[in-house]
PDB file of N, CA, C and O in Angstrom, chain B, residues numbered from 101:
ATOM      1  N   UNK B 101       5.785  27.212   0.089  1.00  0.00           N
ATOM      2  CA  UNK B 101       5.899  25.929   0.809  1.00  0.00           C
ATOM      3  C   UNK B 101       4.886  25.147   0.331  1.00  0.00           C
ATOM      4  O   UNK B 101       3.826  25.673  -0.006  1.00  0.00           O
ATOM      5  N   UNK B 102       5.084  23.784   0.239  1.00  0.00           N
ATOM      6  CA  UNK B 102       4.231  22.782  -0.170  1.00  0.00           C
ATOM      7  C   UNK B 102       3.551  22.177   1.066  1.00  0.00           C
ATOM      8  O   UNK B 102       4.201  21.789   2.036  1.00  0.00           O
ATOM      9  N   UNK B 103       2.145  22.111   0.982  1.00  0.00           N
ATOM     10  CA  UNK B 103       1.396  21.487   2.009  1.00  0.00           C
ATOM     11  C   UNK B 103       0.728  20.061   1.522  1.00  0.00           C
ATOM     12  O   UNK B 103       0.389  19.873   0.353  1.00  0.00           O
ATOM     13  N   UNK B 104       0.597  19.179   2.462  1.00  0.00           N
ATOM     14  CA  UNK B 104      -0.396  18.137   2.206  1.00  0.00           C
ATOM     15  C   UNK B 104      -1.556  18.440   2.952  1.00  0.00           C
ATOM     16  O   UNK B 104      -1.627  18.498   4.180  1.00  0.00           O
ATOM     17  N   UNK B 105      -2.592  18.656   2.013  1.00  0.00           N
ATOM     18  CA  UNK B 105      -4.019  19.037   2.759  1.00  0.00           C
ATOM     19  C   UNK B 105      -5.128  18.422   1.911  1.00  0.00           C
ATOM     20  O   UNK B 105      -4.897  17.882   0.829  1.00  0.00           O
ATOM     21  N   UNK B 106      -6.389  18.533   2.471  1.00  0.00           N
ATOM     22  CA  UNK B 106      -7.512  18.002   2.003  1.00  0.00           C
ATOM     23  C   UNK B 106      -8.204  18.823   0.869  1.00  0.00           C
ATOM     24  O   UNK B 106      -8.250  20.036   1.072  1.00  0.00           O
ATOM     25  N   UNK B 107      -8.727  18.377  -0.243  1.00  0.00           N
ATOM     26  CA  UNK B 107      -9.425  19.002  -1.151  1.00  0.00           C
ATOM     27  C   UNK B 107     -10.765  18.424  -1.167  1.00  0.00           C
ATOM     28  O   UNK B 107     -10.888  17.221  -1.399  1.00  0.00           O
ATOM     29  N   UNK B 108     -11.860  19.220  -0.927  1.00  0.00           N
ATOM     30  CA  UNK B 108     -13.246  18.860  -0.956  1.00  0.00           C
ATOM     31  C   UNK B 108     -13.833  18.745  -2.329  1.00  0.00           C
ATOM     32  O   UNK B 108     -13.721  19.594  -3.213  1.00  0.00           O
ATOM     33  N   UNK B 109     -14.538  17.488  -2.423  1.00  0.00           N
ATOM     34  CA  UNK B 109     -15.437  17.308  -3.555  1.00  0.00           C
ATOM     35  C   UNK B 109     -16.542  16.535  -3.171  1.00  0.00           C
ATOM     36  O   UNK B 109     -16.564  16.083  -2.026  1.00  0.00           O
ATOM     37  N   UNK B 110     -17.654  16.266  -4.111  1.00  0.00           N
ATOM     38  CA  UNK B 110     -18.835  15.566  -3.737  1.00  0.00           C
ATOM     39  C   UNK B 110     -20.003  16.606  -3.574  1.00  0.00           C
ATOM     40  O   UNK B 110     -19.844  17.823  -3.674  1.00  0.00           O
ATOM     41  N   UNK B 111     -21.131  16.014  -3.325  1.00  0.00           N
ATOM     42  CA  UNK B 111     -22.371  16.753  -3.215  1.00  0.00           C
ATOM     43  C   UNK B 111     -22.537  17.391  -1.838  1.00  0.00           C
ATOM     44  O   UNK B 111     -21.806  17.041  -0.912  1.00  0.00           O
ATOM     45  N   UNK B 112     -23.508  18.346  -1.676  1.00  0.00           N
ATOM     46  CA  UNK B 112     -23.769  18.927  -0.377  1.00  0.00           C
ATOM     47  C   UNK B 112     -23.991  17.712   0.583  1.00  0.00           C
ATOM     48  O   UNK B 112     -24.562  16.664   0.279  1.00  0.00           O
ATOM     49  N   UNK B 113     -23.466  18.017   1.740  1.00  0.00           N
ATOM     50  CA  UNK B 113     -23.724  17.128   2.872  1.00  0.00           C
ATOM     51  C   UNK B 113     -23.187  15.667   2.650  1.00  0.00           C
ATOM     52  O   UNK B 113     -23.410  14.808   3.503  1.00  0.00           O
ATOM     53  N   UNK B 114     -22.472  15.379   1.493  1.00  0.00           N
ATOM     54  CA  UNK B 114     -21.882  14.170   1.200  1.00  0.00           C
ATOM     55  C   UNK B 114     -20.599  14.265   0.732  1.00  0.00           C
ATOM     56  O   UNK B 114     -20.190  13.671  -0.265  1.00  0.00           O
ATOM     57  N   UNK B 115     -19.782  15.190   1.608  1.00  0.00           N
ATOM     58  CA  UNK B 115     -18.449  15.450   1.052  1.00  0.00           C
ATOM     59  C   UNK B 115     -17.375  14.175   1.270  1.00  0.00           C
ATOM     60  O   UNK B 115     -17.369  13.359   2.192  1.00  0.00           O
ATOM     61  N   UNK B 116     -16.564  14.263   0.239  1.00  0.00           N
ATOM     62  CA  UNK B 116     -15.367  13.352   0.399  1.00  0.00           C
ATOM     63  C   UNK B 116     -14.097  14.205   0.240  1.00  0.00           C
ATOM     64  O   UNK B 116     -14.291  15.391  -0.028  1.00  0.00           O
ATOM     65  N   UNK B 117     -13.015  13.844   0.346  1.00  0.00           N
ATOM     66  CA  UNK B 117     -11.809  14.658   0.302  1.00  0.00           C
ATOM     67  C   UNK B 117     -10.665  13.904  -0.511  1.00  0.00           C
ATOM     68  O   UNK B 117     -10.605  12.679  -0.403  1.00  0.00           O
ATOM     69  N   UNK B 118      -9.917  14.458  -1.175  1.00  0.00           N
ATOM     70  CA  UNK B 118      -8.631  14.097  -1.715  1.00  0.00           C
ATOM     71  C   UNK B 118      -7.598  14.617  -0.971  1.00  0.00           C
ATOM     72  O   UNK B 118      -7.673  15.744  -0.483  1.00  0.00           O
ATOM     73  N   UNK B 119      -6.517  13.809  -0.822  1.00  0.00           N
ATOM     74  CA  UNK B 119      -5.284  14.336  -0.091  1.00  0.00           C
ATOM     75  C   UNK B 119      -4.459  14.728  -1.312  1.00  0.00           C
ATOM     76  O   UNK B 119      -4.286  13.998  -2.288  1.00  0.00           O
ATOM     77  N   UNK B 120      -3.960  15.978  -1.153  1.00  0.00           N
ATOM     78  CA  UNK B 120      -3.274  16.578  -2.213  1.00  0.00           C
ATOM     79  C   UNK B 120      -2.041  17.246  -1.753  1.00  0.00           C
ATOM     80  O   UNK B 120      -1.959  17.724  -0.622  1.00  0.00           O
ATOM     81  N   UNK B 121      -0.993  17.289  -2.690  1.00  0.00           N
ATOM     82  CA  UNK B 121       0.134  18.117  -2.429  1.00  0.00           C
ATOM     83  C   UNK B 121      -0.070  19.537  -3.245  1.00  0.00           C
ATOM     84  O   UNK B 121      -0.202  19.566  -4.469  1.00  0.00           O
ATOM     85  N   UNK B 122      -0.078  20.553  -2.519  1.00  0.00           N
ATOM     86  CA  UNK B 122      -0.309  21.828  -3.044  1.00  0.00           C
ATOM     87  C   UNK B 122       0.360  22.982  -2.410  1.00  0.00           C
ATOM     88  O   UNK B 122       0.723  22.955  -1.234  1.00  0.00           O
ATOM     89  N   UNK B 123       0.522  23.989  -3.188  1.00  0.00           N
ATOM     90  CA  UNK B 123       1.161  25.308  -2.596  1.00  0.00           C
ATOM     91  C   UNK B 123       0.388  25.875  -1.533  1.00  0.00           C
ATOM     92  O   UNK B 123      -0.828  25.991  -1.684  1.00  0.00           O
ATOM     93  N   UNK B 124       0.917  26.223  -0.534  1.00  0.00           N
ATOM     94  CA  UNK B 124       0.330  26.658   0.636  1.00  0.00           C
ATOM     95  C   UNK B 124      -0.613  27.888   0.440  1.00  0.00           C
ATOM     96  O   UNK B 124      -1.616  28.050   1.135  1.00  0.00           O
ATOM     97  N   UNK B 125      -0.222  28.757  -0.568  1.00  0.00           N
ATOM     98  CA  UNK B 125      -0.917  29.932  -0.893  1.00  0.00           C
ATOM     99  C   UNK B 125      -2.087  29.686  -1.811  1.00  0.00           C
ATOM    100  O   UNK B 125      -2.909  30.599  -1.900  1.00  0.00           O
ATOM    101  N   UNK B 126      -2.268  28.659  -2.458  1.00  0.00           N
ATOM    102  CA  UNK B 126      -3.406  28.236  -3.141  1.00  0.00           C
ATOM    103  C   UNK B 126      -4.654  28.043  -2.538  1.00  0.00           C
ATOM    104  O   UNK B 126      -4.739  27.676  -1.366  1.00  0.00           O
ATOM    105  N   UNK B 127      -5.778  28.296  -3.353  1.00  0.00           N
ATOM    106  CA  UNK B 127      -7.117  28.167  -2.738  1.00  0.00           C
ATOM    107  C   UNK B 127      -7.329  26.684  -2.344  1.00  0.00           C
ATOM    108  O   UNK B 127      -6.594  25.823  -2.828  1.00  0.00           O
ATOM    109  N   UNK B 128      -8.275  26.381  -1.513  1.00  0.00           N
ATOM    110  CA  UNK B 128      -8.552  25.046  -1.012  1.00  0.00           C
ATOM    111  C   UNK B 128      -8.870  23.959  -2.184  1.00  0.00           C
ATOM    112  O   UNK B 128      -8.386  22.827  -2.175  1.00  0.00           O
ATOM    113  N   UNK B 129      -9.668  24.406  -3.103  1.00  0.00           N
ATOM    114  CA  UNK B 129      -9.906  23.493  -4.240  1.00  0.00           C
ATOM    115  C   UNK B 129      -9.198  23.870  -5.485  1.00  0.00           C
ATOM    116  O   UNK B 129      -9.654  23.578  -6.591  1.00  0.00           O
ATOM    117  N   UNK B 130      -8.068  24.528  -5.318  1.00  0.00           N
ATOM    118  CA  UNK B 130      -7.221  24.916  -6.427  1.00  0.00           C
ATOM    119  C   UNK B 130      -6.693  23.740  -7.076  1.00  0.00           C
ATOM    120  O   UNK B 130      -6.994  22.640  -6.612  1.00  0.00           O
ATOM    121  N   UNK B 131      -5.820  23.839  -8.259  1.00  0.00           N
ATOM    122  CA  UNK B 131      -5.122  22.868  -8.899  1.00  0.00           C
ATOM    123  C   UNK B 131      -3.944  22.281  -8.073  1.00  0.00           C
ATOM    124  O   UNK B 131      -3.001  23.016  -7.780  1.00  0.00           O
ATOM    125  N   UNK B 132      -3.969  21.041  -7.707  1.00  0.00           N
ATOM    126  CA  UNK B 132      -2.930  20.477  -6.969  1.00  0.00           C
ATOM    127  C   UNK B 132      -1.660  20.244  -7.763  1.00  0.00           C
ATOM    128  O   UNK B 132      -1.709  20.225  -8.993  1.00  0.00           O
ATOM    129  N   UNK B 133      -0.511  20.063  -7.096  1.00  0.00           N
ATOM    130  CA  UNK B 133       0.569  19.558  -7.681  1.00  0.00           C
ATOM    131  C   UNK B 133       0.547  17.993  -8.069  1.00  0.00           C
ATOM    132  O   UNK B 133       0.951  17.469  -9.107  1.00  0.00           O
ATOM    133  N   UNK B 134      -0.038  17.404  -6.939  1.00  0.00           N
ATOM    134  CA  UNK B 134      -0.181  15.800  -7.142  1.00  0.00           C
ATOM    135  C   UNK B 134      -1.237  15.339  -6.266  1.00  0.00           C
ATOM    136  O   UNK B 134      -1.252  15.826  -5.135  1.00  0.00           O
ATOM    137  N   UNK B 135      -2.096  14.517  -6.567  1.00  0.00           N
ATOM    138  CA  UNK B 135      -3.124  13.822  -5.731  1.00  0.00           C
ATOM    139  C   UNK B 135      -2.498  12.534  -5.163  1.00  0.00           C
ATOM    140  O   UNK B 135      -2.038  11.624  -5.853  1.00  0.00           O
ATOM    141  N   UNK B 136      -2.536  12.571  -3.889  1.00  0.00           N
ATOM    142  CA  UNK B 136      -1.824  11.424  -3.163  1.00  0.00           C
ATOM    143  C   UNK B 136      -2.765  10.594  -2.405  1.00  0.00           C
ATOM    144  O   UNK B 136      -2.237   9.762  -1.667  1.00  0.00           O
ATOM    145  N   UNK B 137      -4.080  10.643  -2.430  1.00  0.00           N
ATOM    146  CA  UNK B 137      -4.864   9.783  -1.706  1.00  0.00           C
ATOM    147  C   UNK B 137      -6.334  10.265  -1.561  1.00  0.00           C
ATOM    148  O   UNK B 137      -6.738  11.279  -2.131  1.00  0.00           O
ATOM    149  N   UNK B 138      -7.110   9.487  -0.770  1.00  0.00           N
ATOM    150  CA  UNK B 138      -8.644   9.827  -0.777  1.00  0.00           C
ATOM    151  C   UNK B 138      -8.992   9.461   0.653  1.00  0.00           C
ATOM    152  O   UNK B 138      -8.444   8.565   1.296  1.00  0.00           O
ATOM    153  N   UNK B 139     -10.063  10.334   1.122  1.00  0.00           N
ATOM    154  CA  UNK B 139     -10.547  10.216   2.436  1.00  0.00           C
ATOM    155  C   UNK B 139     -11.923  10.407   2.426  1.00  0.00           C
ATOM    156  O   UNK B 139     -12.339  11.437   1.896  1.00  0.00           O
ATOM    157  N   UNK B 140     -12.820   9.513   2.972  1.00  0.00           N
ATOM    158  CA  UNK B 140     -14.225   9.686   3.099  1.00  0.00           C
ATOM    159  C   UNK B 140     -14.665   9.642   4.507  1.00  0.00           C
ATOM    160  O   UNK B 140     -14.770   8.558   5.082  1.00  0.00           O
ATOM    161  N   UNK B 141     -14.902  10.654   5.037  1.00  0.00           N
ATOM    162  CA  UNK B 141     -15.220  10.792   6.570  1.00  0.00           C
ATOM    163  C   UNK B 141     -16.419  10.014   7.045  1.00  0.00           C
ATOM    164  O   UNK B 141     -16.466   9.517   8.170  1.00  0.00           O
ATOM    165  N   UNK B 142     -17.444   9.916   6.107  1.00  0.00           N
ATOM    166  CA  UNK B 142     -18.643   9.242   6.470  1.00  0.00           C
ATOM    167  C   UNK B 142     -18.449   7.720   6.515  1.00  0.00           C
ATOM    168  O   UNK B 142     -19.190   7.056   7.239  1.00  0.00           O
ATOM    169  N   UNK B 143     -17.544   7.162   5.820  1.00  0.00           N
ATOM    170  CA  UNK B 143     -17.327   5.711   5.960  1.00  0.00           C
ATOM    171  C   UNK B 143     -15.987   5.398   6.507  1.00  0.00           C
ATOM    172  O   UNK B 143     -15.678   4.229   6.739  1.00  0.00           O
ATOM    173  N   UNK B 144     -15.230   6.315   6.710  1.00  0.00           N
ATOM    174  CA  UNK B 144     -13.831   6.216   7.141  1.00  0.00           C
ATOM    175  C   UNK B 144     -12.805   5.491   6.300  1.00  0.00           C
ATOM    176  O   UNK B 144     -11.798   4.906   6.697  1.00  0.00           O
ATOM    177  N   UNK B 145     -13.276   5.647   4.985  1.00  0.00           N
ATOM    178  CA  UNK B 145     -12.406   4.982   3.980  1.00  0.00           C
ATOM    179  C   UNK B 145     -11.270   5.749   3.621  1.00  0.00           C
ATOM    180  O   UNK B 145     -11.420   6.927   3.298  1.00  0.00           O
ATOM    181  N   UNK B 146     -10.037   5.164   3.641  1.00  0.00           N
ATOM    182  CA  UNK B 146      -8.776   5.906   3.342  1.00  0.00           C
ATOM    183  C   UNK B 146      -8.024   5.096   2.406  1.00  0.00           C
ATOM    184  O   UNK B 146      -7.703   3.938   2.671  1.00  0.00           O
ATOM    185  N   UNK B 147      -7.718   5.706   1.257  1.00  0.00           N
ATOM    186  CA  UNK B 147      -6.718   4.988   0.164  1.00  0.00           C
ATOM    187  C   UNK B 147      -5.661   6.075   0.054  1.00  0.00           C
ATOM    188  O   UNK B 147      -5.901   7.251  -0.217  1.00  0.00           O
ATOM    189  N   UNK B 148      -4.461   5.549   0.296  1.00  0.00           N
ATOM    190  CA  UNK B 148      -3.130   6.453   0.091  1.00  0.00           C
ATOM    191  C   UNK B 148      -2.127   5.999  -0.848  1.00  0.00           C
ATOM    192  O   UNK B 148      -1.904   4.789  -0.887  1.00  0.00           O
ATOM    193  N   UNK B 149      -1.496   6.769  -1.601  1.00  0.00           N
ATOM    194  CA  UNK B 149      -0.421   6.538  -2.333  1.00  0.00           C
ATOM    195  C   UNK B 149       0.932   6.716  -1.563  1.00  0.00           C
ATOM    196  O   UNK B 149       1.712   7.655  -1.718  1.00  0.00           O
ATOM    197  N   UNK B 150       1.084   5.618  -0.676  1.00  0.00           N
ATOM    198  CA  UNK B 150       2.147   5.878   0.413  1.00  0.00           C
ATOM    199  C   UNK B 150       3.559   6.140  -0.128  1.00  0.00           C
ATOM    200  O   UNK B 150       4.250   6.849   0.604  1.00  0.00           O
ATOM    201  N   UNK B 151       4.081   5.741  -1.178  1.00  0.00           N
ATOM    202  CA  UNK B 151       5.390   6.029  -1.732  1.00  0.00           C
ATOM    203  C   UNK B 151       5.433   7.539  -2.211  1.00  0.00           C
ATOM    204  O   UNK B 151       6.431   8.253  -2.113  1.00  0.00           O
ATOM    205  N   UNK B 152       4.308   7.896  -2.701  1.00  0.00           N
ATOM    206  CA  UNK B 152       4.195   9.375  -3.204  1.00  0.00           C
ATOM    207  C   UNK B 152       4.218  10.336  -1.898  1.00  0.00           C
ATOM    208  O   UNK B 152       4.890  11.367  -1.898  1.00  0.00           O
ATOM    209  N   UNK B 153       3.498   9.959  -0.865  1.00  0.00           N
ATOM    210  CA  UNK B 153       3.443  10.708   0.283  1.00  0.00           C
ATOM    211  C   UNK B 153       4.737  10.744   1.010  1.00  0.00           C
ATOM    212  O   UNK B 153       5.081  11.806   1.529  1.00  0.00           O
ATOM    213  N   UNK B 154       5.519   9.649   1.104  1.00  0.00           N
ATOM    214  CA  UNK B 154       6.754   9.544   1.690  1.00  0.00           C
ATOM    215  C   UNK B 154       7.751  10.356   0.987  1.00  0.00           C
ATOM    216  O   UNK B 154       8.610  10.969   1.622  1.00  0.00           O
ATOM    217  N   UNK B 155       7.676  10.394  -0.404  1.00  0.00           N
ATOM    218  CA  UNK B 155       8.536  11.335  -1.223  1.00  0.00           C
ATOM    219  C   UNK B 155       8.354  12.693  -1.004  1.00  0.00           C
ATOM    220  O   UNK B 155       9.315  13.455  -0.904  1.00  0.00           O
ATOM    221  N   UNK B 156       7.134  13.079  -0.915  1.00  0.00           N
ATOM    222  CA  UNK B 156       6.835  14.577  -0.512  1.00  0.00           C
ATOM    223  C   UNK B 156       7.151  14.997   0.868  1.00  0.00           C
ATOM    224  O   UNK B 156       7.503  16.158   1.078  1.00  0.00           O
ATOM    225  N   UNK B 157       7.040  14.058   1.909  1.00  0.00           N
ATOM    226  CA  UNK B 157       7.438  14.357   3.123  1.00  0.00           C
ATOM    227  C   UNK B 157       8.904  14.547   3.191  1.00  0.00           C
ATOM    228  O   UNK B 157       9.363  15.510   3.807  1.00  0.00           O
ATOM    229  N   UNK B 158       9.685  13.667   2.582  1.00  0.00           N
ATOM    230  CA  UNK B 158      11.083  13.764   2.568  1.00  0.00           C
ATOM    231  C   UNK B 158      11.651  15.101   1.928  1.00  0.00           C
ATOM    232  O   UNK B 158      12.726  15.611   2.243  1.00  0.00           O
ATOM    233  N   UNK B 159      10.798  15.571   1.016  1.00  0.00           N
ATOM    234  CA  UNK B 159      11.105  16.897   0.258  1.00  0.00           C
ATOM    235  C   UNK B 159      10.768  18.078   1.080  1.00  0.00           C
ATOM    236  O   UNK B 159      11.118  19.214   0.758  1.00  0.00           O
ATOM    237  N   UNK B 160      10.028  17.783   2.232  1.00  0.00           N
ATOM    238  CA  UNK B 160       9.805  18.985   3.216  1.00  0.00           C
ATOM    239  C   UNK B 160       8.404  19.444   3.139  1.00  0.00           C
ATOM    240  O   UNK B 160       8.112  20.531   3.637  1.00  0.00           O
ATOM    241  N   UNK B 161       7.486  18.692   2.542  1.00  0.00           N
ATOM    242  CA  UNK B 161       6.048  19.119   2.629  1.00  0.00           C
ATOM    243  C   UNK B 161       5.578  19.012   4.028  1.00  0.00           C
ATOM    244  O   UNK B 161       6.013  18.152   4.794  1.00  0.00           O
ATOM    245  N   UNK B 162       4.653  19.924   4.368  1.00  0.00           N
ATOM    246  CA  UNK B 162       4.050  19.992   5.739  1.00  0.00           C
ATOM    247  C   UNK B 162       2.638  19.500   5.645  1.00  0.00           C
ATOM    248  O   UNK B 162       1.861  20.046   4.862  1.00  0.00           O
ATOM    249  N   UNK B 163       2.250  18.464   6.426  1.00  0.00           N
ATOM    250  CA  UNK B 163       0.917  18.050   6.378  1.00  0.00           C
ATOM    251  C   UNK B 163       0.026  18.915   7.358  1.00  0.00           C
ATOM    252  O   UNK B 163       0.482  19.308   8.431  1.00  0.00           O
ATOM    253  N   UNK B 164      -1.161  19.174   6.977  1.00  0.00           N
ATOM    254  CA  UNK B 164      -2.143  19.866   7.899  1.00  0.00           C
ATOM    255  C   UNK B 164      -2.408  19.046   9.034  1.00  0.00           C
ATOM    256  O   UNK B 164      -1.997  17.888   8.962  1.00  0.00           O
ATOM    257  N   UNK B 165      -3.055  19.429  10.148  1.00  0.00           N
ATOM    258  CA  UNK B 165      -3.367  18.648  11.359  1.00  0.00           C
ATOM    259  C   UNK B 165      -4.241  17.453  10.984  1.00  0.00           C
ATOM    260  O   UNK B 165      -4.010  16.329  11.432  1.00  0.00           O
ATOM    261  N   UNK B 166      -5.235  17.717  10.165  1.00  0.00           N
ATOM    262  CA  UNK B 166      -6.167  16.586   9.908  1.00  0.00           C
ATOM    263  C   UNK B 166      -5.524  15.544   9.082  1.00  0.00           C
ATOM    264  O   UNK B 166      -5.723  14.351   9.310  1.00  0.00           O
ATOM    265  N   UNK B 167      -4.671  16.005   8.019  1.00  0.00           N
ATOM    266  CA  UNK B 167      -3.985  14.978   7.299  1.00  0.00           C
ATOM    267  C   UNK B 167      -3.022  14.308   8.088  1.00  0.00           C
ATOM    268  O   UNK B 167      -2.827  13.106   7.906  1.00  0.00           O
ATOM    269  N   UNK B 168      -2.345  15.002   9.016  1.00  0.00           N
ATOM    270  CA  UNK B 168      -1.368  14.343   9.893  1.00  0.00           C
ATOM    271  C   UNK B 168      -1.949  13.277  10.751  1.00  0.00           C
ATOM    272  O   UNK B 168      -1.330  12.256  11.050  1.00  0.00           O
ATOM    273  N   UNK B 169      -3.163  13.548  11.139  1.00  0.00           N
ATOM    274  CA  UNK B 169      -3.865  12.395  11.979  1.00  0.00           C
ATOM    275  C   UNK B 169      -4.230  11.221  11.111  1.00  0.00           C
ATOM    276  O   UNK B 169      -4.303  10.091  11.595  1.00  0.00           O
ATOM    277  N   UNK B 170      -4.492  11.494   9.667  1.00  0.00           N
ATOM    278  CA  UNK B 170      -4.933  10.332   8.918  1.00  0.00           C
ATOM    279  C   UNK B 170      -3.534   9.548   8.724  1.00  0.00           C
ATOM    280  O   UNK B 170      -3.500   8.334   8.925  1.00  0.00           O
ATOM    281  N   UNK B 171      -2.475  10.203   8.363  1.00  0.00           N
ATOM    282  CA  UNK B 171      -1.249   9.625   8.119  1.00  0.00           C
ATOM    283  C   UNK B 171      -0.723   8.799   9.334  1.00  0.00           C
ATOM    284  O   UNK B 171      -0.081   7.765   9.155  1.00  0.00           O
ATOM    285  N   UNK B 172      -1.014   9.285  10.575  1.00  0.00           N
ATOM    286  CA  UNK B 172      -0.485   8.662  11.814  1.00  0.00           C
ATOM    287  C   UNK B 172      -1.299   7.355  11.966  1.00  0.00           C
ATOM    288  O   UNK B 172      -0.789   6.291  12.315  1.00  0.00           O
ATOM    289  N   UNK B 173      -2.646   7.531  11.666  1.00  0.00           N
ATOM    290  CA  UNK B 173      -3.490   6.328  11.785  1.00  0.00           C
ATOM    291  C   UNK B 173      -3.074   5.223  10.750  1.00  0.00           C
ATOM    292  O   UNK B 173      -3.285   4.047  11.045  1.00  0.00           O
ATOM    293  N   UNK B 174      -2.485   5.551   9.538  1.00  0.00           N
ATOM    294  CA  UNK B 174      -2.078   4.532   8.633  1.00  0.00           C
ATOM    295  C   UNK B 174      -0.773   4.266   8.680  1.00  0.00           C
ATOM    296  O   UNK B 174      -0.288   3.554   7.801  1.00  0.00           O
ATOM    297  N   UNK B 175       0.035   4.790   9.718  1.00  0.00           N
ATOM    298  CA  UNK B 175       1.422   4.451  10.027  1.00  0.00           C
ATOM    299  C   UNK B 175       2.388   4.842   8.964  1.00  0.00           C
ATOM    300  O   UNK B 175       3.323   4.074   8.738  1.00  0.00           O
ATOM    301  N   UNK B 176       2.265   6.004   8.250  1.00  0.00           N
ATOM    302  CA  UNK B 176       2.882   6.396   7.109  1.00  0.00           C
ATOM    303  C   UNK B 176       4.288   7.011   7.744  1.00  0.00           C
ATOM    304  O   UNK B 176       5.378   6.790   7.215  1.00  0.00           O
ATOM    305  N   UNK B 177       4.136   7.766   8.877  1.00  0.00           N
ATOM    306  CA  UNK B 177       5.407   8.189   9.427  1.00  0.00           C
ATOM    307  C   UNK B 177       6.492   7.309   9.776  1.00  0.00           C
ATOM    308  O   UNK B 177       7.666   7.670   9.693  1.00  0.00           O
ATOM    309  N   UNK B 178       6.108   6.069  10.195  1.00  0.00           N
ATOM    310  CA  UNK B 178       7.028   5.051  10.383  1.00  0.00           C
ATOM    311  C   UNK B 178       7.778   4.767   9.179  1.00  0.00           C
ATOM    312  O   UNK B 178       8.959   4.435   9.283  1.00  0.00           O
ATOM    313  N   UNK B 179       7.229   4.859   8.066  1.00  0.00           N
ATOM    314  CA  UNK B 179       7.895   4.450   6.743  1.00  0.00           C
ATOM    315  C   UNK B 179       8.797   5.592   6.388  1.00  0.00           C
ATOM    316  O   UNK B 179       9.840   5.343   5.784  1.00  0.00           O
ATOM    317  N   UNK B 180       8.496   6.790   6.703  1.00  0.00           N
ATOM    318  CA  UNK B 180       9.313   7.965   6.433  1.00  0.00           C
ATOM    319  C   UNK B 180      10.555   7.801   7.233  1.00  0.00           C
ATOM    320  O   UNK B 180      11.630   7.952   6.652  1.00  0.00           O
ATOM    321  N   UNK B 181      10.531   7.495   8.560  1.00  0.00           N
ATOM    322  CA  UNK B 181      11.708   7.473   9.361  1.00  0.00           C
ATOM    323  C   UNK B 181      12.544   6.248   8.868  1.00  0.00           C
ATOM    324  O   UNK B 181      13.756   6.385   8.703  1.00  0.00           O
ATOM    325  N   UNK B 182      11.945   5.090   8.636  1.00  0.00           N
ATOM    326  CA  UNK B 182      12.596   3.932   8.044  1.00  0.00           C
ATOM    327  C   UNK B 182      13.416   4.225   6.729  1.00  0.00           C
ATOM    328  O   UNK B 182      14.569   3.824   6.575  1.00  0.00           O
ATOM    329  N   UNK B 183      12.707   4.971   5.782  1.00  0.00           N
ATOM    330  CA  UNK B 183      13.537   5.414   4.664  1.00  0.00           C
ATOM    331  C   UNK B 183      14.713   6.273   4.897  1.00  0.00           C
ATOM    332  O   UNK B 183      15.744   6.187   4.229  1.00  0.00           O
ATOM    333  N   UNK B 184      14.517   7.154   5.921  1.00  0.00           N
ATOM    334  CA  UNK B 184      15.569   8.176   6.167  1.00  0.00           C
ATOM    335  C   UNK B 184      16.836   7.594   6.880  1.00  0.00           C
ATOM    336  O   UNK B 184      17.953   8.101   6.777  1.00  0.00           O
ATOM    337  N   UNK B 185      16.522   6.389   7.672  1.00  0.00           N
ATOM    338  CA  UNK B 185      17.593   5.561   8.207  1.00  0.00           C
ATOM    339  C   UNK B 185      18.364   4.778   7.107  1.00  0.00           C
ATOM    340  O   UNK B 185      19.594   4.778   7.142  1.00  0.00           O
ATOM    341  N   UNK B 186      17.727   4.144   6.180  1.00  0.00           N
ATOM    342  CA  UNK B 186      18.449   3.309   5.234  1.00  0.00           C
ATOM    343  C   UNK B 186      18.908   4.116   4.034  1.00  0.00           C
ATOM    344  O   UNK B 186      19.538   3.571   3.128  1.00  0.00           O
TER     345      UNK B 186
END
């Protein structure tokens, strides 16, 4: 199964995360199928590849709880449902 989850990078105590599509059995910082965004919890900066995320969600990718909250905050799920209707 494909998951949308966070991949950690950065220095100690200065972590940033990439939002990636990755096989659910792969390790946390393993090689992703696709990088779909960026999240910095210290500054709450979020950059998303919305068309790529929508495509992965329509293909059946499951977001983790943290990624789901980030996507809800950025209203990505509204675009997924809008694409499904049209």
